mmCIF file as gemmi writes it, N, C-alpha and C atoms, coordinates in Angstrom:
data_model
loop_
_atom_site.group_PDB
_atom_site.id
_atom_site.type_symbol
_atom_site.label_atom_id
_atom_site.label_alt_id
_atom_site.label_comp_id
_atom_site.label_asym_id
_atom_site.label_entity_id
_atom_site.label_seq_id
_atom_site.pdbx_PDB_ins_code
_atom_site.Cartn_x
_atom_site.Cartn_y
_atom_site.Cartn_z
_atom_site.occupancy
_atom_site.B_iso_or_equiv
_atom_site.pdbx_formal_charge
_atom_site.auth_seq_id
_atom_site.auth_asym_id
_atom_site.pdbx_PDB_model_num
ATOM 1 N N . UNK Axp A 1 ? -21.071 3.404 85.567 1 0 ? 1 A 1
ATOM 2 C CA . UNK Axp A 1 ? -20.118 3.539 84.276 1 0 ? 1 A 1
ATOM 3 C C . UNK Axp A 1 ? -21.24 3.434 83.251 1 0 ? 1 A 1
ATOM 4 N N . UNK Axp A 2 ? -20.958 4.377 82.236 1 0 ? 2 A 1
ATOM 5 C CA . UNK Axp A 2 ? -21.943 4.305 80.964 1 0 ? 2 A 1
ATOM 6 C C . UNK Axp A 2 ? -21.611 3.045 80.281 1 0 ? 2 A 1
ATOM 7 N N . UNK Axp A 3 ? -22.216 2.616 79.127 1 0 ? 3 A 1
ATOM 8 C CA . UNK Axp A 3 ? -21.996 1.669 78.284 1 0 ? 3 A 1
ATOM 9 C C . UNK Axp A 3 ? -20.832 2.163 77.36 1 0 ? 3 A 1
ATOM 10 N N . UNK Axp A 4 ? -20.833 3.494 77.086 1 0 ? 4 A 1
ATOM 11 C CA . UNK Axp A 4 ? -19.676 3.707 76.235 1 0 ? 4 A 1
ATOM 12 C C . UNK Axp A 4 ? -18.389 3.849 76.857 1 0 ? 4 A 1
ATOM 13 N N . UNK Axp A 5 ? -18.307 4.28 78.242 1 0 ? 5 A 1
ATOM 14 C CA . UNK Axp A 5 ? -17.072 4.183 79.096 1 0 ? 5 A 1
ATOM 15 C C . UNK Axp A 5 ? -16.795 2.631 79.136 1 0 ? 5 A 1
ATOM 16 N N . UNK Axp A 6 ? -17.586 1.69 79.496 1 0 ? 6 A 1
ATOM 17 C CA . UNK Axp A 6 ? -17.329 0.172 79.554 1 0 ? 6 A 1
ATOM 18 C C . UNK Axp A 6 ? -16.705 -0.223 78.519 1 0 ? 6 A 1
ATOM 19 N N . UNK Axp A 7 ? -17.16 0.177 77.144 1 0 ? 7 A 1
ATOM 20 C CA . UNK Axp A 7 ? -16.672 -0.212 75.873 1 0 ? 7 A 1
ATOM 21 C C . UNK Axp A 7 ? -15.217 0.203 75.712 1 0 ? 7 A 1
ATOM 22 N N . UNK Axp A 8 ? -15.143 1.552 75.772 1 0 ? 8 A 1
ATOM 23 C CA . UNK Axp A 8 ? -13.881 2.318 75.767 1 0 ? 8 A 1
ATOM 24 C C . UNK Axp A 8 ? -12.763 1.426 76.704 1 0 ? 8 A 1
ATOM 25 N N . UNK Axp A 9 ? -12.985 1.249 77.872 1 0 ? 9 A 1
ATOM 26 C CA . UNK Axp A 9 ? -12.341 0.678 78.827 1 0 ? 9 A 1
ATOM 27 C C . UNK Axp A 9 ? -11.692 -0.801 78.5 1 0 ? 9 A 1
ATOM 28 N N . UNK Axp A 10 ? -12.728 -1.468 77.7 1 0 ? 10 A 1
ATOM 29 C CA . UNK Axp A 10 ? -12.364 -2.848 77.27 1 0 ? 10 A 1
ATOM 30 C C . UNK Axp A 10 ? -11.575 -2.82 76.034 1 0 ? 10 A 1
ATOM 31 N N . UNK Axp A 11 ? -11.338 -1.764 75.455 1 0 ? 11 A 1
ATOM 32 C CA . UNK Axp A 11 ? -10.525 -1.566 74.321 1 0 ? 11 A 1
ATOM 33 C C . UNK Axp A 11 ? -9.121 -1.055 74.567 1 0 ? 11 A 1
ATOM 34 N N . UNK Axp A 12 ? -9.102 -0.049 75.659 1 0 ? 12 A 1
ATOM 35 C CA . UNK Axp A 12 ? -7.713 0.545 75.872 1 0 ? 12 A 1
ATOM 36 C C . UNK Axp A 12 ? -7.773 0.701 77.343 1 0 ? 12 A 1
ATOM 37 N N . UNK Axp A 13 ? -6.409 1.095 77.761 1 0 ? 13 A 1
ATOM 38 C CA . UNK Axp A 13 ? -6.143 1.417 79.348 1 0 ? 13 A 1
ATOM 39 C C . UNK Axp A 13 ? -6.55 2.764 79.515 1 0 ? 13 A 1
ATOM 40 N N . UNK Axp A 14 ? -6.944 3.118 80.669 1 0 ? 14 A 1
ATOM 41 C CA . UNK Axp A 14 ? -7.426 4.505 81.126 1 0 ? 14 A 1
ATOM 42 C C . UNK Axp A 14 ? -7.178 4.933 82.45 1 0 ? 14 A 1
ATOM 43 N N . UNK Axp A 15 ? -6.696 6.165 82.753 1 0 ? 15 A 1
ATOM 44 C CA . UNK Axp A 15 ? -6.227 6.561 83.985 1 0 ? 15 A 1
ATOM 45 C C . UNK Axp A 15 ? -7.019 7.843 84.19 1 0 ? 15 A 1
ATOM 46 N N . UNK Axp A 16 ? -7.464 7.89 85.258 1 0 ? 16 A 1
ATOM 47 C CA . UNK Axp A 16 ? -8.169 9.151 85.721 1 0 ? 16 A 1
ATOM 48 C C . UNK Axp A 16 ? -7.313 10.013 86.614 1 0 ? 16 A 1
ATOM 49 N N . UNK Axp A 17 ? -6.716 11.105 86.343 1 0 ? 17 A 1
ATOM 50 C CA . UNK Axp A 17 ? -5.616 11.702 87.118 1 0 ? 17 A 1
ATOM 51 C C . UNK Axp A 17 ? -6.635 12.604 88.218 1 0 ? 17 A 1
ATOM 52 N N . UNK Axp A 18 ? -5.837 12.864 89.187 1 0 ? 18 A 1
ATOM 53 C CA . UNK Axp A 18 ? -6.429 13.566 90.43 1 0 ? 18 A 1
ATOM 54 C C . UNK Axp A 18 ? -7.013 15.011 89.866 1 0 ? 18 A 1
ATOM 55 N N . UNK Axp A 19 ? -6.502 15.497 88.736 1 0 ? 19 A 1
ATOM 56 C CA . UNK Axp A 19 ? -6.908 16.959 88.336 1 0 ? 19 A 1
ATOM 57 C C . UNK Axp A 19 ? -7.845 16.811 87.368 1 0 ? 19 A 1
ATOM 58 N N . UNK Axp A 20 ? -8.603 15.671 87.291 1 0 ? 20 A 1
ATOM 59 C CA . UNK Axp A 20 ? -9.558 15.333 86.314 1 0 ? 20 A 1
ATOM 60 C C . UNK Axp A 20 ? -9.266 14.963 84.896 1 0 ? 20 A 1
ATOM 61 N N . UNK Axp A 21 ? -7.871 14.928 84.483 1 0 ? 21 A 1
ATOM 62 C CA . UNK Axp A 21 ? -7.526 14.565 83.22 1 0 ? 21 A 1
ATOM 63 C C . UNK Axp A 21 ? -7.646 12.909 82.923 1 0 ? 21 A 1
ATOM 64 N N . UNK Axp A 22 ? -8.277 12.799 81.985 1 0 ? 22 A 1
ATOM 65 C CA . UNK Axp A 22 ? -8.328 11.07 81.563 1 0 ? 22 A 1
ATOM 66 C C . UNK Axp A 22 ? -7.294 10.75 80.638 1 0 ? 22 A 1
ATOM 67 N N . UNK Axp A 23 ? -6.288 9.938 80.817 1 0 ? 23 A 1
ATOM 68 C CA . UNK Axp A 23 ? -5.415 9.478 80.032 1 0 ? 23 A 1
ATOM 69 C C . UNK Axp A 23 ? -5.658 8.182 79.499 1 0 ? 23 A 1
ATOM 70 N N . UNK Axp A 24 ? -5.271 7.902 78.171 1 0 ? 24 A 1
ATOM 71 C CA . UNK Axp A 24 ? -5.683 6.628 77.494 1 0 ? 24 A 1
ATOM 72 C C . UNK Axp A 24 ? -4.22 6.062 76.8 1 0 ? 24 A 1
ATOM 73 N N . UNK Axp A 25 ? -4.401 4.827 76.574 1 0 ? 25 A 1
ATOM 74 C CA . UNK Axp A 25 ? -3.387 4.157 75.737 1 0 ? 25 A 1
ATOM 75 C C . UNK Axp A 25 ? -2.043 4.259 76.411 1 0 ? 25 A 1
ATOM 76 N N . UNK Axp A 26 ? -1.066 4.439 75.528 1 0 ? 26 A 1
ATOM 77 C CA . UNK Axp A 26 ? 0.268 4.938 75.695 1 0 ? 26 A 1
ATOM 78 C C . UNK Axp A 26 ? 0.417 5.991 76.866 1 0 ? 26 A 1
ATOM 79 N N . UNK Axp A 27 ? -0.262 6.989 76.753 1 0 ? 27 A 1
ATOM 80 C CA . UNK Axp A 27 ? 0.055 7.987 77.75 1 0 ? 27 A 1
ATOM 81 C C . UNK Axp A 27 ? -0.335 7.705 79.081 1 0 ? 27 A 1
ATOM 82 N N . UNK Axp A 28 ? -1.364 6.579 79.243 1 0 ? 28 A 1
ATOM 83 C CA . UNK Axp A 28 ? -1.811 6.235 80.495 1 0 ? 28 A 1
ATOM 84 C C . UNK Axp A 28 ? -0.613 5.275 80.987 1 0 ? 28 A 1
ATOM 85 N N . UNK Axp A 29 ? -0.109 4.464 80.052 1 0 ? 29 A 1
ATOM 86 C CA . UNK Axp A 29 ? 1.059 3.587 80.491 1 0 ? 29 A 1
ATOM 87 C C . UNK Axp A 29 ? 2.032 4.158 81.08 1 0 ? 29 A 1
ATOM 88 N N . UNK Axp A 30 ? 2.617 5.539 80.492 1 0 ? 30 A 1
ATOM 89 C CA . UNK Axp A 30 ? 3.627 6.283 80.904 1 0 ? 30 A 1
ATOM 90 C C . UNK Axp A 30 ? 3.283 6.936 82.228 1 0 ? 30 A 1
ATOM 91 N N . UNK Axp A 31 ? 2.177 7.183 82.321 1 0 ? 31 A 1
ATOM 92 C CA . UNK Axp A 31 ? 1.8 7.88 83.704 1 0 ? 31 A 1
ATOM 93 C C . UNK Axp A 31 ? 1.794 6.651 84.759 1 0 ? 31 A 1
ATOM 94 N N . UNK Axp A 32 ? 1.59 5.442 84.488 1 0 ? 32 A 1
ATOM 95 C CA . UNK Axp A 32 ? 1.866 4.402 85.456 1 0 ? 32 A 1
ATOM 96 C C . UNK Axp A 32 ? 3.145 4.119 85.653 1 0 ? 32 A 1
ATOM 97 N N . UNK Axp A 33 ? 4.146 4.322 84.752 1 0 ? 33 A 1
ATOM 98 C CA . UNK Axp A 33 ? 5.396 3.953 84.666 1 0 ? 33 A 1
ATOM 99 C C . UNK Axp A 33 ? 6.126 5.1 85.712 1 0 ? 33 A 1
ATOM 100 N N . UNK Axp A 34 ? 5.521 6.369 85.538 1 0 ? 34 A 1
ATOM 101 C CA . UNK Axp A 34 ? 6.087 7.376 86.401 1 0 ? 34 A 1
ATOM 102 C C . UNK Axp A 34 ? 5.724 7.076 87.685 1 0 ? 34 A 1
ATOM 103 N N . UNK Axp A 35 ? 4.713 6.741 88.142 1 0 ? 35 A 1
ATOM 104 C CA . UNK Axp A 35 ? 4.385 6.461 89.376 1 0 ? 35 A 1
ATOM 105 C C . UNK Axp A 35 ? 5.126 5.428 90.007 1 0 ? 35 A 1
ATOM 106 N N . UNK Axp A 36 ? 5.597 4.61 89.098 1 0 ? 36 A 1
ATOM 107 C CA . UNK Axp A 36 ? 6.323 3.31 89.645 1 0 ? 36 A 1
ATOM 108 C C . UNK Axp A 36 ? 7.895 3.637 90.012 1 0 ? 36 A 1
ATOM 109 N N . UNK Axp A 37 ? 8.209 5.051 89.634 1 0 ? 37 A 1
ATOM 110 C CA . UNK Axp A 37 ? 9.564 5.425 89.928 1 0 ? 37 A 1
ATOM 111 C C . UNK Axp A 37 ? 10.391 5.549 88.54 1 0 ? 37 A 1
ATOM 112 N N . UNK Axp A 38 ? 9.762 5.132 87.47 1 0 ? 38 A 1
ATOM 113 C CA . UNK Axp A 38 ? 10.418 5.508 86.131 1 0 ? 38 A 1
ATOM 114 C C . UNK Axp A 38 ? 10.454 6.716 85.405 1 0 ? 38 A 1
ATOM 115 N N . UNK Axp A 39 ? 10.53 7.787 86.481 1 0 ? 39 A 1
ATOM 116 C CA . UNK Axp A 39 ? 10.223 9.151 85.91 1 0 ? 39 A 1
ATOM 117 C C . UNK Axp A 39 ? 10.889 9.683 84.827 1 0 ? 39 A 1
ATOM 118 N N . UNK Axp A 40 ? 12.32 9.522 84.818 1 0 ? 40 A 1
ATOM 119 C CA . UNK Axp A 40 ? 13.106 9.827 83.457 1 0 ? 40 A 1
ATOM 120 C C . UNK Axp A 40 ? 12.676 9.24 82.272 1 0 ? 40 A 1
ATOM 121 N N . UNK Axp A 41 ? 12.522 7.992 82.573 1 0 ? 41 A 1
ATOM 122 C CA . UNK Axp A 41 ? 12.118 7.363 81.146 1 0 ? 41 A 1
ATOM 123 C C . UNK Axp A 41 ? 10.496 7.845 80.65 1 0 ? 41 A 1
ATOM 124 N N . UNK Axp A 42 ? 9.773 7.871 81.635 1 0 ? 42 A 1
ATOM 125 C CA . UNK Axp A 42 ? 8.282 8.298 81.297 1 0 ? 42 A 1
ATOM 126 C C . UNK Axp A 42 ? 8.497 9.75 80.725 1 0 ? 42 A 1
ATOM 127 N N . UNK Axp A 43 ? 9.389 10.735 81.038 1 0 ? 43 A 1
ATOM 128 C CA . UNK Axp A 43 ? 9.48 11.946 80.695 1 0 ? 43 A 1
ATOM 129 C C . UNK Axp A 43 ? 9.976 12.297 79.313 1 0 ? 43 A 1
ATOM 130 N N . UNK Axp A 44 ? 11.01 11.328 79.032 1 0 ? 44 A 1
ATOM 131 C CA . UNK Axp A 44 ? 11.57 11.184 77.703 1 0 ? 44 A 1
ATOM 132 C C . UNK Axp A 44 ? 10.621 10.604 76.687 1 0 ? 44 A 1
ATOM 133 N N . UNK Axp A 45 ? 10.109 9.576 76.954 1 0 ? 45 A 1
ATOM 134 C CA . UNK Axp A 45 ? 9.103 9.025 76.208 1 0 ? 45 A 1
ATOM 135 C C . UNK Axp A 45 ? 7.641 9.654 75.904 1 0 ? 45 A 1
ATOM 136 N N . UNK Axp A 46 ? 7.579 10.725 76.793 1 0 ? 46 A 1
ATOM 137 C CA . UNK Axp A 46 ? 6.416 11.61 76.615 1 0 ? 46 A 1
ATOM 138 C C . UNK Axp A 46 ? 6.405 12.718 75.765 1 0 ? 46 A 1
ATOM 139 N N . UNK Axp A 47 ? 7.775 12.807 75.274 1 0 ? 47 A 1
ATOM 140 C CA . UNK Axp A 47 ? 8.273 13.953 74.111 1 0 ? 47 A 1
ATOM 141 C C . UNK Axp A 47 ? 7.943 13.432 72.744 1 0 ? 47 A 1
ATOM 142 N N . UNK Axp A 48 ? 7.591 14.371 71.874 1 0 ? 48 A 1
ATOM 143 C CA . UNK Axp A 48 ? 7.504 13.968 70.375 1 0 ? 48 A 1
ATOM 144 C C . UNK Axp A 48 ? 8.884 13.672 69.882 1 0 ? 48 A 1
ATOM 145 N N . UNK Axp A 49 ? 9.251 12.899 69.193 1 0 ? 49 A 1
ATOM 146 C CA . UNK Axp A 49 ? 8.476 11.834 68.538 1 0 ? 49 A 1
ATOM 147 C C . UNK Axp A 49 ? 8.272 10.646 69.134 1 0 ? 49 A 1
ATOM 148 N N . UNK Axp A 50 ? 8.866 10.422 70.502 1 0 ? 50 A 1
ATOM 149 C CA . UNK Axp A 50 ? 8.815 9.349 71.023 1 0 ? 50 A 1
ATOM 150 C C . UNK Axp A 50 ? 7.454 8.741 71.54 1 0 ? 50 A 1
ATOM 151 N N . UNK Axp A 51 ? 6.49 9.711 71.883 1 0 ? 51 A 1
ATOM 152 C CA . UNK Axp A 51 ? 5.19 9.467 72.34 1 0 ? 51 A 1
ATOM 153 C C . UNK Axp A 51 ? 4.496 8.819 71.249 1 0 ? 51 A 1
ATOM 154 N N . UNK Axp A 52 ? 4.732 9.007 69.972 1 0 ? 52 A 1
ATOM 155 C CA . UNK Axp A 52 ? 4.04 8.588 68.749 1 0 ? 52 A 1
ATOM 156 C C . UNK Axp A 52 ? 4.693 7.117 68.742 1 0 ? 52 A 1
ATOM 157 N N . UNK Axp A 53 ? 5.785 6.846 68.9 1 0 ? 53 A 1
ATOM 158 C CA . UNK Axp A 53 ? 6.189 5.396 68.923 1 0 ? 53 A 1
ATOM 159 C C . UNK Axp A 53 ? 5.766 4.58 70.265 1 0 ? 53 A 1
ATOM 160 N N . UNK Axp A 54 ? 5.635 5.205 71.49 1 0 ? 54 A 1
ATOM 161 C CA . UNK Axp A 54 ? 4.912 4.537 72.51 1 0 ? 54 A 1
ATOM 162 C C . UNK Axp A 54 ? 3.508 4.498 71.992 1 0 ? 54 A 1
ATOM 163 N N . UNK Axp A 55 ? 2.887 5.269 71.356 1 0 ? 55 A 1
ATOM 164 C CA . UNK Axp A 55 ? 1.369 5.149 71.008 1 0 ? 55 A 1
ATOM 165 C C . UNK Axp A 55 ? 1.224 4.05 70.036 1 0 ? 55 A 1
ATOM 166 N N . UNK Axp A 56 ? 2.157 3.936 68.769 1 0 ? 56 A 1
ATOM 167 C CA . UNK Axp A 56 ? 2.131 2.838 67.964 1 0 ? 56 A 1
ATOM 168 C C . UNK Axp A 56 ? 2.232 1.493 68.624 1 0 ? 56 A 1
ATOM 169 N N . UNK Axp A 57 ? 3.408 1.435 69.724 1 0 ? 57 A 1
ATOM 170 C CA . UNK Axp A 57 ? 3.585 0.31 70.228 1 0 ? 57 A 1
ATOM 171 C C . UNK Axp A 57 ? 2.356 -0.234 70.941 1 0 ? 57 A 1
ATOM 172 N N . UNK Axp A 58 ? 1.723 0.644 71.623 1 0 ? 58 A 1
ATOM 173 C CA . UNK Axp A 58 ? 0.5 0.41 72.499 1 0 ? 58 A 1
ATOM 174 C C . UNK Axp A 58 ? -0.489 -0.163 71.767 1 0 ? 58 A 1
ATOM 175 N N . UNK Axp A 59 ? -0.72 0.393 70.411 1 0 ? 59 A 1
ATOM 176 C CA . UNK Axp A 59 ? -1.801 -0.059 69.567 1 0 ? 59 A 1
ATOM 177 C C . UNK Axp A 59 ? -1.441 -1.237 68.903 1 0 ? 59 A 1
ATOM 178 N N . UNK Axp A 60 ? -0.233 -1.824 68.505 1 0 ? 60 A 1
ATOM 179 C CA . UNK Axp A 60 ? -0.07 -2.778 68.065 1 0 ? 60 A 1
ATOM 180 C C . UNK Axp A 60 ? 0.102 -4.169 69.186 1 0 ? 60 A 1
ATOM 181 N N . UNK Axp A 61 ? 0.351 -3.773 70.401 1 0 ? 61 A 1
ATOM 182 C CA . UNK Axp A 61 ? 0.032 -4.723 71.393 1 0 ? 61 A 1
ATOM 183 C C . UNK Axp A 61 ? -1.29 -4.971 71.726 1 0 ? 61 A 1
ATOM 184 N N . UNK Axp A 62 ? -1.99 -3.901 71.986 1 0 ? 62 A 1
ATOM 185 C CA . UNK Axp A 62 ? -3.446 -4.206 72.19 1 0 ? 62 A 1
ATOM 186 C C . UNK Axp A 62 ? -4.377 -4.612 71.201 1 0 ? 62 A 1
ATOM 187 N N . UNK Axp A 63 ? -3.864 -4.43 69.883 1 0 ? 63 A 1
ATOM 188 C CA . UNK Axp A 63 ? -4.556 -5.042 68.629 1 0 ? 63 A 1
ATOM 189 C C . UNK Axp A 63 ? -4.268 -6.473 68.433 1 0 ? 63 A 1
ATOM 190 N N . UNK Axp A 64 ? -3.226 -6.982 69.316 1 0 ? 64 A 1
ATOM 191 C CA . UNK Axp A 64 ? -2.855 -8.45 69.351 1 0 ? 64 A 1
ATOM 192 C C . UNK Axp A 64 ? -2.662 -8.993 70.652 1 0 ? 64 A 1
ATOM 193 N N . UNK Axp A 65 ? -3.712 -8.761 71.568 1 0 ? 65 A 1
ATOM 194 C CA . UNK Axp A 65 ? -3.577 -9.143 72.792 1 0 ? 65 A 1
ATOM 195 C C . UNK Axp A 65 ? -3.519 -10.566 72.932 1 0 ? 65 A 1
ATOM 196 N N . UNK Axp A 66 ? -4.468 -11.341 72.111 1 0 ? 66 A 1
ATOM 197 C CA . UNK Axp A 66 ? -4.396 -12.758 72.297 1 0 ? 66 A 1
ATOM 198 C C . UNK Axp A 66 ? -3.074 -13.34 71.848 1 0 ? 66 A 1
ATOM 199 N N . UNK Axp A 67 ? -2.308 -12.98 70.837 1 0 ? 67 A 1
ATOM 200 C CA . UNK Axp A 67 ? -0.961 -13.363 70.382 1 0 ? 67 A 1
ATOM 201 C C . UNK Axp A 67 ? -0.035 -13.243 71.475 1 0 ? 67 A 1
ATOM 202 N N . UNK Axp A 68 ? -0.153 -11.944 72.114 1 0 ? 68 A 1
ATOM 203 C CA . UNK Axp A 68 ? 1.092 -11.578 73.099 1 0 ? 68 A 1
ATOM 204 C C . UNK Axp A 68 ? 0.737 -12.409 74.196 1 0 ? 68 A 1
ATOM 205 N N . UNK Axp A 69 ? -0.525 -12.679 74.75 1 0 ? 69 A 1
ATOM 206 C CA . UNK Axp A 69 ? -1.072 -13.324 75.87 1 0 ? 69 A 1
ATOM 207 C C . UNK Axp A 69 ? -0.492 -14.999 75.779 1 0 ? 69 A 1
ATOM 208 N N . UNK Axp A 70 ? -0.366 -15.515 74.291 1 0 ? 70 A 1
ATOM 209 C CA . UNK Axp A 70 ? 0.12 -16.78 74.282 1 0 ? 70 A 1
ATOM 210 C C . UNK Axp A 70 ? 1.616 -16.926 74.252 1 0 ? 70 A 1
ATOM 211 N N . UNK Axp A 71 ? 2.207 -15.775 73.697 1 0 ? 71 A 1
ATOM 212 C CA . UNK Axp A 71 ? 3.589 -15.823 73.769 1 0 ? 71 A 1
ATOM 213 C C . UNK Axp A 71 ? 4.16 -15.519 75.061 1 0 ? 71 A 1
ATOM 214 N N . UNK Axp A 72 ? 3.585 -14.785 75.923 1 0 ? 72 A 1
ATOM 215 C CA . UNK Axp A 72 ? 4.206 -14.046 77.129 1 0 ? 72 A 1
ATOM 216 C C . UNK Axp A 72 ? 4.015 -14.922 78.195 1 0 ? 72 A 1
ATOM 217 N N . UNK Axp A 73 ? 2.713 -15.516 78.257 1 0 ? 73 A 1
ATOM 218 C CA . UNK Axp A 73 ? 2.022 -16.56 79.253 1 0 ? 73 A 1
ATOM 219 C C . UNK Axp A 73 ? 1.531 -17.744 78.792 1 0 ? 73 A 1
ATOM 220 N N . UNK Axp A 74 ? 2.49 -18.722 78.251 1 0 ? 74 A 1
ATOM 221 C CA . UNK Axp A 74 ? 2.009 -19.727 77.886 1 0 ? 74 A 1
ATOM 222 C C . UNK Axp A 74 ? 1.376 -20.857 78.904 1 0 ? 74 A 1
ATOM 223 N N . UNK Axp A 75 ? 0.435 -21.389 78.544 1 0 ? 75 A 1
ATOM 224 C CA . UNK Axp A 75 ? -0.222 -22.421 79.453 1 0 ? 75 A 1
ATOM 225 C C . UNK Axp A 75 ? 0.325 -23.933 79.465 1 0 ? 75 A 1
ATOM 226 N N . UNK Axp A 76 ? 0.465 -24.445 80.366 1 0 ? 76 A 1
ATOM 227 C CA . UNK Axp A 76 ? 1.159 -25.92 80.242 1 0 ? 76 A 1
ATOM 228 C C . UNK Axp A 76 ? -0.218 -26.959 80.114 1 0 ? 76 A 1
């Protein structure tokens, strides 16, 4: 793994598809949801303008990981 790829993976989720495509951020999340059986939802959210909302939501959550970690997974 190159240093550039390591930095990119630290900042956002990546999926390497069998056909060689690399998906990042919201598109990677939708690919995973499709693989988990949420095909219709993933297909719907892959269409414009929904994909833009998915990417925006991913950016908001990834930019505030510490906050969401504390809210969703509180430590005792």
